N, C-alpha and C positions, 0 to 999 in steps of 0.2 A: 698831297696830291702825288703819286710813283708811279711806278710798273712792277707790277707781281708776275711771279711764274712758278710751274710747281712742273712737278713731274713723278709721276710713280711708275716700276715696272711690276704688270703685274704678274708676271714669271717668278717673282722674285730676284733676278739679278741687281747688284747694287747698282748704283748711280754714278754715272761718269761725270767728273767735277767738270772736266772741259765742257760737253755737250748743258751742264746747266749755268755756266758762265754765259758759251754762247747764247742762250735764250734769254739772258739779264742784258748781253751788250745788245741784242736786236732792239732792247729799251730803255736804250740808254738815252734818247730824247726827254723821255719820260722823267729822266730823274738824274737830272745835272750833278747832284750833290753829296753822291753815297753810293756802295752798293752793296749786299749782302748776301749769303749762302750757307743753307744750311741743311746735311745730307745725315742720314742715318739708315745704313742699310739700302732698300729699293725704293725710298720718296728721297725726291730732292726739291727744294722749298729755295725761290729766290725772288731778289727786291734791288729793285732801284729809287734811290730818294731824292725830291724835290723839297725839302726843309721848308717847311712853314710855320708850326706850331714846334716850340721844342726845339731852338737850333742845336742843340749840345748832341756827342754822342748818345747822349739818354736814348733818345727815340731813333736808333738803328733799330734797324731789320736786316731779315724777318728776328721778330725781338722773340725771347722763349724766356718761359715761367721760370718762378726761382727754383722751384722743382726739377728742371728740367723735363718735365711731363710736355708742355703744350709750345705748338711753334706757330705766328702770326705771321703773315704778308698782307700786308691793308694798305688798300690804296684809295685814299677819299679824307673827308673831313666829316666830324661828329661835333654838333655845334653845342648842345648841353653838354660835352664832355665832364665840365667841372660839376653838371647835377649828379651826375652819373657817378664820379671819384665819388662824390661825400655820402651818396649811397652805399657802394662799394667799402668803403672804408667802414662804418658804422658796420658791415657784413664780417672785419674784418683783414678784409687786403690791404697791403700797404703798398705806395707807390715809390720810387725812386726818381720819376722825371715829372717833367710836368705836358708832357704828350697825349693829343688822345689814342694815340694808339693803347699805348700800357694801360689807356682806360676801356677800348674795346677787348683787347687782351683778355683781361680779370673777368670784365660783363661775361665774352663765351664761357669762361672756365664757373663764372657762379652763375648765370642762366641757361646756358646750351642755346641753342635756337633763337628762343625766346628772347635771346638780346636784342634780337635782328625788329623788334616793335618797340624797341625804348630806346633806337638809335635814331634823333633827328637830323640828317644830312647825308651825304654822299657816302657811299665806299662798296667798294669791291674784294674780298677779304678770300683768302685760303689759310685753312686753320685745322690745325694736326694732332692729333692725342697720341702721343708714342705708345701708351698701355695699351689704350683700346683701338688703338691701329685701325683711328677711325680719321678719314678728309673731308672737312666742314668747305664747300666754297659758297659764299652769296652775294646777292647785289642788292644795292639798294631799292627801295620802296617803287620809285619811279624809274628806275633803269639810266640813271643821271652817269653812273660811272660805269662800261663794258666789263664784262669777265666771260671770255670763249674759254670752252670746252672741247675737249676730243679723245677719244675711244676710239684708237685704230691698234689692229695687231694685238700685241699684249702691250700697249704703250698705254696709260691716261695720263695726256697733259693739260695745264689749263696758262690762262695770263690774259694781261692786259690786253693786248693787241695779238692778233692772228700771227704776224713775225716769232713770236718768242715761240708760239708751237710747229710754225714751219722752220726754225733752226734745226728742227731734227733733221739730218742729212737721211733719213729712213722713211721722213711722211712722204704718202705717196698723193699727188695732187691731183686732182679727179674735177673737173667742171660737174657741180650740183644745178643740172640743166632746171629743174624745179624753182629752186630759187631765180635760176635766169625770168624763168615766166613769169614770177612772180616781180620780178623788176621792171621787165617790157613792158608789164600790165599796169604797175601801183606807182611807176616810180619809186618804189622801196620794196623790201623785204618785211613783210607782214610775220610772217612763222618766224623760227628760232634758227631757221636755215641761214648758212651761210653759200656764197657763191663755188664754195670748197666743199666735197665730201668728207666730212666725217671732223668738223669743228662748225659748232655751235654756238650762238650767244646764251648764255642759261639766262634764262628772261628774269626781265626786272619782279621785284618783290618773290623772290624766292631764291630755295637752300637748297643744296645736294649733296646729299653722304655718301662716302665712298669706305663703304667695310671693307676692309683687306684681311679682315680674318675669314669672309665668306671664301667660299669654294671656287667661287665665280664673278669676282667681285664688277659690278655695274655701280653707275650713278644713280641714286634713288631721289627725283626731286621734287620737292614739297614746295607748292605755293602759299607762303606767310601773309600776302598783304595784297589788293588788288583796289582801284577805281570803284567806285559804290557812288553813282551819282545820284541821289536819293533825296526829295523833296521833306523837308521836315515838318510834322503836324505838333502840335501846332506853328503856324508862321509865326515869327519877329513882326513887329512893324517893318515899314519900308527903310525908317531913321535908325529904329536899331540895328540892321543891316550894314548902312552905309559907315556906321560910326563904327560899328566892329569893326569890318572893313580896313578900316583906317589904324584900329588900333595895331590887329593882326598883320597888317603889310609891315607899320614901324615897323613893328617888335621883328618881323620877317629878316626885314633888312639889316637892322641895328647886330643882332643876331649873327650874321656870316659876314661880320667886319672884324671877326675874331682873329687873330694873325700876328706873327713876330714879325712878318715883313710887308712892305707897302701894298696896298689897295688901289685898284681905279676902279673904274666902269667902264663900260661902254657906254657911247650916247649917239644916239639915231636921231632921227627927227619925232620919232614914237613917244606916247604915253606911257610904256612898260619901261623903255632904260630910262627915258628922263625922268619918271618917280622917283624909280632908287637912283641914280645920281642926286636927287635933290635932299629925297633922305640921308642918303653918307655923308654927300659932302656936308649935312649938318654937323655931324660927328669928325670929319677928316678936312674941314676949310682946306681951299686949293687944292684939294683931292687932283689926280690926273685923270683924263676923259679922253678915251677916243673914237673916231669919227671915220667912216671910210667915206666916200663919192665915186660921183663918176666922172668924167667928158662923156656932155652929150652933143656933142657937137655932129654927129651925124646920126643922133636919137630920132627919134618920131613917135608919133601918139602919143599911147602913157606912156612909154619912157620917158618923155621928158619932165614927171615926176618923181624919178628915179632919184635923183641929189639930193638929200634932203642934210646937207650941210648948214643952210643959211638956216634953217629952223634949231640946229642941234649945239650952232654958235650962239643962238640967240639964248637957249637956256643952259649954258656954259655961261655967259656972260651974268646969268640970272644967279646963279648956283655961284659963281665966281669957283671955278673949276681952272685947272690949267690943262687947256683945250691940246690936243693933239687931231693933224689929219694926214690923209691918204688920198689922193686922187687916182682911179683906177681908169685906164685905158685899155682898147681892146688890145694889145698887146700884151698885156700883162695876164692875160685868162694865157695865152698861149706859154708864157715864160715858167708862170708857174704849173702849168696842167702835169706834169712828170711827178714832180716831186708829192703835190697835192694828192694825186692818186694813190704815191707809194702811202702817204701818210693813212689817207680815208679807207685803204685797205680795198675797198670795192664800193661802188655807187648808190647811194642813198640821199631820197629827198631833192634835194634842189641843186641849181647852180652855186658853190659855196665856195667856190675861191674868191668874192668879196668878203668872207668869214676867216680866209688864211690869212691873206693880207690887213684885215685887221688885229687877226692873234697876235702877228709878227711885230705889229707898228706895239700894239700895247707890251710886248715881251720886252723891247727895248728897256723900258721905264718901270714898269713893277711885276712882280712873281705872282699877282693875286689878280683876279677882273669880274665883275660883275657884269651881268647878261638878264637880259628881259626874257628870258624863255621862258614859257609856262603858262604867262600871264592868256594870251591868243583862247589856249583848249579850256584852259579851265574856265574859264568867263565867257567864253561864245564868242570869239572873234571873229567866226567865220559866218554868219547867220546865213552868207548866199547859197551855202553847202547843205547847213542842215534845215532848209526852206525847202529841197529837192524830195525830204522823206518825213512830211509832218500828216501828209494825208494818205498815210496806209491802211490796207484792209485789214494787215496780221502783221504781226512778226515778219514771217517767212517774205512778204511784199515789202516789207519798209527792206528788209537787204537787198533784194533783188533791185530795188529802186536808187538804195546810196552805195551798192556794187557798182550801178550803172556810171553814178556820178564819178566813183574811184579808179575808174581806168582812166588815168592820167596820160598814158602814152600812146598805149593802139587798142584798136577795137578788139572784140574776137577773133573777127574777120584779118583784120591787118595782122593781128599779133601771128595768126596762124598761115601767112605765105609768108610771114619775115622768118619764121622759125622750121621754115620748110625742112633743113638739113637736119635737125635733128627729130622730126615729127616722129620717130618712130619712137623717140626714148618718151617725150612728153605726150604723148598720144591720150591719155587715160589725167592730163592733168586738170582738174578742175581750178581754177583760179577763183571763180567763185565760191565756192568749198573752203577754198584758202582764207577767203576774206568772212564766212560765216563761223570758221574755224576763231576769230578775233574774239569772239560772242558767248558767253556761257553755253553748254548743248544743253540746258533749259532756262532759259532770261524768263524773267517773268513778263508775265503778256501785258502789254499797253494798250492802257484804258484810255491815254488822254492826247495829244497833239506833242503835250509836256513832255510826257514819257518816252515819245522818240526822239524828240532832245537830247535827252539823257540819254540815250540809246547813241546817238551821234557824238556825244562831247563822249563817254566811255571812250568811242572804238578811237578816236583820233588822238584822244591820251596815250590810248595803247598802243597806238602806231607810227601816226606823225609824230607827234611829240618824241616820243619814244627813238624815230630815226634823228629830228633834230639832236638831240642829246648824245646821241653816238659820236653824227659830226665833230658835235661841240667839244664833244672830250679829244678825239682825235683830234683836229685842228688848233686847238690851244694847248695840249700838251706835246704837239712838233715842233713846236717851239719852248720845252718846257715852263707853260703859261699855267696855272692853277684857274680855272672859271666856275663860279658859282653863280647858283639859280635858286634868287631869296625867294620869287613865287612857288617852289618846289619847298616850302619852310612847310611840315606836318601839320600844324598847326594851321595854316594858312589855307592847306590844302583841304584838310579835313570841312573848313568852314565852307568854300567854293563850292563843293560837290553836296551842299544840304540849303545852296543858294536858289529859289525858287528861280524858277525860267524867266519868268514875266519881269523880274528884275536885271535878268543877263540881255534880252532882246527885247526891241523898241515896237516890232508893228507881227509878233507872230500871229495873233490873233484875225487882224485884215487878212494875211496868208491863206487862214488856215480856214479863211468864209469864203476865199476862191473857189470854184466850179468849173472846173477846165472844160467842161462838157456844154458849158454856157460861153465862157470866156474865149476859148480858143486857146492862143498858148500864153502863160502866165505874164503880169510885168514885168518887162526889164529891171523895173528899179529894185526888185527884191530878189534879184540874182545878180546884182554884180557888187562890185567891193563898195560898199556904203560904213556908215557909223553908226549902224545900225544896233551891233552887238559893246556887247560891254558895259553897259549901259550900269550899273550900280557900281561899274569899277572907275567909269567916267567918272560919276559923280564924289565916290569916295578920293579919286584922284585931283580932280578941281582944287583939294582943298592944300594940294600940296603944290600945283607945279599950272601954267596959266590954262584959262581957258580953252583959246585958239591952239592949243594941242591937245587939252581931253574932247577937245569937238572936231581935230580933224576926222577926217575916213580912214578907213584901214589902210595901210601902204606897208606892204613886202618888202625884208631887203632883198633889190634886187638891181641886177644889173641891165644894161641895153643890149641882151645877147642876141635877140630876134635881128637888129638894125645889126652887127658886130659880126656875124655869124654871115651875111649878104653882104657885107662891106668890108672894113678892112680885115678882117680873119676869113675870108673866104679861101683864100689859099690854104691857108694852116686845116679847116674844115676836107678842102679835095687833098691834100697830101694825106692824112691823119688816113682818113676811108680810101682810101686807094685803092686798084684789084690786090696790091699786096696784104692787103690788111690782115690779122688773123680772126678777126672778126666774121669770116668769110666762110671762119670752118665749121660756125654752128648758125649763124643767118644768112638767108638771101638776099646775096651780093644786087642782084635786080628790084628786089623790095627796098633795097637800103638806097639804093639809086630812084627810086620813084621820089622817096620821104625826101632827100636830099632836092632833087633839082626843085619839086613843090615851095620845097620855102628858099632855095636859093633865088626863083622865077620874082619869088614874092607872091606867091597867086595861095598859099598859108604859112603862119604862123606854125611852125613845128620845130620852133626852140627846145622845146624841153626833150624831144625824143630826139632831136640833135645831138644836142647834152649827154644822152642816156647812150647812144653811139659811140662819141668820141669814150668817153665815160670806162664802156667796155673796150674797148678796142684797146685803148690804151694798159687797162687791167690786166686783160688774157697776152701783150706783149712783155710784161711785168713778171706775170704769175707764172705763164706757158703751164695750163693746166693739161691734160688728158680729157678728151671728150666724150 
């Protein structure tokens, strides 16, 4: 796990070593164990190292091939690198060290972009062929590791974080108002945009090629892999699916224990992290586990269930782990806000400061930590969301229904009022079209309710999971910590996409039978957090962890912000969003005031939007883009 950066002067001018150094300096937190730079004429490639495999200098990057033709900068971990090494040795490749970096370099030399389909792991790479003068940039299948690319003026640049690109003093910082519309609609950015013009995320499962022999080089992007939730035919038996899931899960966790440094695990009160910990602790007795809890003295309602320490402690005792905990209070959100915004670079998905503190805690004891991300998205952990679009008339009707649900922060009318100061710039922006753009241009026509569920699983894997992964990377690397996600093992993902929906969701048939014209509103029990999802995962994991954990209703990793924003943090909220905020260069102050007063008075729960407003305020204050 590291930080990578690169720059190409498309006008042919030589790269400044000082500039390349400043780009990698901006990523120093990602790689405290070393740095490296390679420059040849108008191409510069840099690296910051967090040493996990082969701690010797033989793992140093950028790594140059024996004939000096190829150069690689690489961030990530390929868990099947030993198997690939044996295959490459059979092709005549020779290795000096034992790092997975050297395997990635030789695999790209041998197979070109086709090598990407052979990697089981997480990665972002920059790979340069100095003879063909061709640069390849790529991300792993699922987008576990981010990679930002930029083409502004006569400069192409890339980096693990936007900070590397922004290290260029000539970079023009302009707000991307379309991305802002996305965020204030979805609490996420669904497209490849960022909040800054001319910086984009390379899509997950894609690679880009920049041909410097071309008269006008532009990055050409190719998708090499995509999610495909499709039930296999003929189906296996229910028991065969359960048996295979347990086998693949154990295999995935054990694969990701590969490390030359100590590995720990997050441990919430949930099934996903608990199952990972149970399997990992079988290989590493006394492994360190980390839990984040909350002071609930001022919480109310459903927030009273947000602290899962008691369940985590019980699992720690059962699995004999060395348990560490941190308890957050309202002031901890305020204290972390500036640093969190700096490291996240832009807001995505939810309130992530608890994750920030959990990573900070883990980094004091280990350099690698396992996370439960991906289990919900692969095995149907959010049934109350999928059920809202199961009775669609056709695909476009389904899109309309699901789009209505995913407007998480604002309604169209509220968004229009909120963004009135930039209305001229965003009048033609259709967030529904952006939502539709996540799906293939010509998707297969759904024939059954199960097909609509699979479309929903596809959407959430491409967007919600991707947002979680970007946040997870930024937060862990802020503390020089490598986060690993066993659920996103290639074999386990391939299996999960083939599992029939009827084995993932418990009440689909009953939901489908509902006739809204006769019954009126849909029964609430189907459209709230339940234990209705992940049925096959619950069965398989019941062989690994206690039934009282696998039988629990879905509980997200959330803090009691609704109460804190109205109570202990009310002065912070009012201070941040006062009249001097740069937020009002792009948002209507009276519309913001309406939202704040509705939440602070208790008449509405707008905690997600309040968090979004605070986040964009802080981002504007730090980045100071022109609008």
